[in-house]
N, C-alpha and C positions, 0 to 999 in steps of 0.2 A: 502493500500498501505505499502511495505514493504520500510522505509528510511535507510539511511546508514550516518555513519560518518567517513574522512578520517584521520585515524592514523596518518598523518603527520600532515597536515596542520589544520586540523580539522574542516572543512568545510563539511555540510552537506550538503549530496545530492542523491537523486532518483535513485531508481533501477537500470530506464533506463538509466544514465546517465553517470553511475559510471567509465564504460571504457572511455569516451571521458574525463573524468576526469583527472585520471590516467596516460592518455597519455601525459595531460599536467604538473601535478604534480610530481615532481621526488620522492620527500619525499611521494608518497602512496606506500608504500608496503604492506599496507594493511588498510580493513575497518572495523568498525564497525554495527554491529546495535545497534538503536537509542533505539529498544525497551526493547532488551534482556541483549545490551550489549556483543553480542558474536564478537569475533574478527576474521575476513575470510580474510586469507593473497591469494595473486595474484590472481584470478578466481574462487575462491570457494565459494562467496556471490553467485554467479546466483545460488546453490543450495537451497540458504533461503529465502525460499516463507513464512512463517510464524512462529508466535513466539508465543505472546500472545495476548491475544484478544484487541477489545479497551475497555471492560470493564476491565479485568486484569490491564491494564495500567493506566486508571484514579478512578480506586474504590481501588486498590492496596492491602493494609491487610485486607479488609473489605470486598473485593471478596469471593464468597463463592462456585461456581463454580468450574471445574474442570478442571484445568489449562493446557494448551495446552502442557507446554514443562515438565509437567508430567506423559503425560502417553507415554511416551516410554523415555528412556535413550537414544535413539541416535535420532537429530536432522532430520536426513533425511527416518528414519523411520517413516510408517505408525501412526499418532496420530489422537487420539480420538477427537470428536466435531471438525473435521477441515468443510468447510461451502464445498461449491461442484464444485468454482471455484480454491479452494488452495489444493483440490484432484486433479483437472486435471492438475494446475502445477506441482503436484506431478510426476503425470504420463508425460508431455510434458521433464520434470529432467530425469526422466529413460531413456527413449525414444533417450534424447541426448547422454545418457551417450553410449547405446550402436549404434550409429547411423553410417552409412559407411559413407567413406569421403566424397562423394559425398553431402551428404548434414549435415556433418558434422558444419559448416559453419553458417547453416539455423537453425540449431535446435540450438545452441547455444545463439543465437539470438534472438531465440524464450522464450529459461529463462530467460531474463534478461528483457520481456515485460510482463505486464499486463493486466487482463480482456480481457482474450484468447477468444474466442467462441469456446463452446463445440460441438455446432452443425455444421457437414457438410457444408452448404451452407453460413453461417456466417464466420467460421474458413476460407474456398479460398477466401473471400473477403481480411477479415482481413489478413491474409497470403500474398498476391499478395501486398499490400499494404507497410504493416511494414517491411517486406523480398524485396520489390522494385522486384518483378517477375513480369514481363511482363506478357500479354496473350502467346506467344511464350515457355513461362517458364511450362504453365500451368500442365505439365507431374512431374515438382520438388512437387508442391503442393499436386499432386496426391501420389505422393512417401511420402511425410510427413506425407498425411493425414494417409496415410495404415500403416504405423510405430507408429502411434498414436496407430491406431485401435488395434492393434497388443499387445501393451503393458498396454492398458485397458484392454485388453481381459486378460492377466496374473494376470494381480491386482485382476480381479474380481473371478478368479479362484481363486488363492491364499488365498481370502479373506473370498470365500465360504469354503475352507480348514478351516481353521482358527474356523468359525464357525460350522462347524460338528466336529472337534477337541474338540471344549467347551463343544458342546453340550456332547457328549460322554463322556470327562472329567466328565461331572455335572451328568449322570445316575449312574457311576460307584460310585460316590461319595457317590449317594442318596442306592446305592442298600450297599456298604461298612456299611452305617449308618443303614439299615433296621432290626429290632432284630431277630436272628435268631431263629428259632421252632426246638426245640430238638425234639429228638426221639421220646421221650416217652409223650411228648405230641402231635402227629401225631400217635401217635397210639392209643392213649386218644379219639382224635378228628374221628378217623377211626372206633373205637367202638361204640362213638356216634352217628356217620351218617348210623350204621345200624340199631342203635335199632332206629332208627328216619325212617327207611325206611322199616323197614320185616313188612309186613302187616299179618293180620288174616288170615288163611287157609280157607277155605269153610266149612260151617255148616255141609255138608255132612257126610266131614272128620271127625270133632269134637265129631259129634252124636257117629260115630262108636265107636269111641274110647274111649266116656264114656261108651259105653254098654259093653265093652269089659273090662273094666277098674272094673265096678260093678261086672260083672258077676264073674271077678276071686276073691272078696272082698267080704269076710265074712256077711255071710244075705244079700249077695248083697247090702252091702249099705255101706258109705263111707263121709265121711267131706268134705265142696266145695272144701276146702285147699289140702285136701288130694288127691280130683276127679284131681283138678285142674293141678296138678303136675306130676301123672299119664300122663293125657292127655299131657301136653309140652314133658315130654319125648317120649312117644309112637310119635307124630309127629314132634318131633325134633323141639323144638321152644322154642328155647335158651332168645331169647331175643326180643320176646312179649310183651307186657303188661300185668301185671297180673290181672289188673282192667280190662279191655276189655275182655279177656280171661272169668273172671269169669262170666261178663255180659253176653253175650255167650252163655255157658251153662245154666246158669241159663233161658235163654230166652228157650232152648232148650228144657232142662226139663218141662219148664208149656206149650208149644205149643204140647207136649206130654205126657199126662195123663194118656193116657194105657201104655204107655212102661214106666215111671218115674216116681215116687209121693218124694213132698220135704214136709222134714221132720227139719221144721224150718234150721239148718247150713247144715244137710245132704240133699244125695240125694239117692234113695230105686228105686233098677231098678223089675220090676214089673214081675210078670211070664208073658210069654204070653199064 
């Protein structure tokens, strides 16, 4: 609970009693918060619902948490680590600031109260008793609750927008920090991908290419290395693995002994 000190007579006053004290104390031109020592002239004290936590107050310099005063430059702004009740009091304060004349008195009174319920049923009972509203004034309680719900919705939407903006800023920061891939690296990666995905043609095509190359060769004989180059050129197999192609060609020659004969590192085409 926020407690104040009269700047005129130095009397300690609970928030709910400030107005009553000011009415009888002629020197009460302002009050100061006992916890944070901030001075509030006139009725500005009503907007002061929290400043430092109990842990901050008693642990002082050894406190390692995030101080609520450090969470924002303006004491009336949303602050980090506020309790559910403190957030609710901020909603009430903002609703009071924009309340219509009919509700202004009741809303100002609400801002000076503590432990205000956040649930509608409990709030109605609390408001009726604390604002001295009779059953015939139930419509006023409904109007107050409706005003608070609109303000709570606005606060919720604002918080969601801040969350989205923070997420977008984080994503943009991560993208700008990511290493950029040069154009030459992209081309190299594409070439490597092409090599990995290029498949060998069917063996019948390789066999025909081998026979044509051997027919044109002197004595119808070529070394495997030369024959492989001829087959690659004929079938446009620029990115095919040489080792795998050689294995296929050797298997074709071995499986067709009446057509081809292997002589060491060479292949000879037999007359059919």
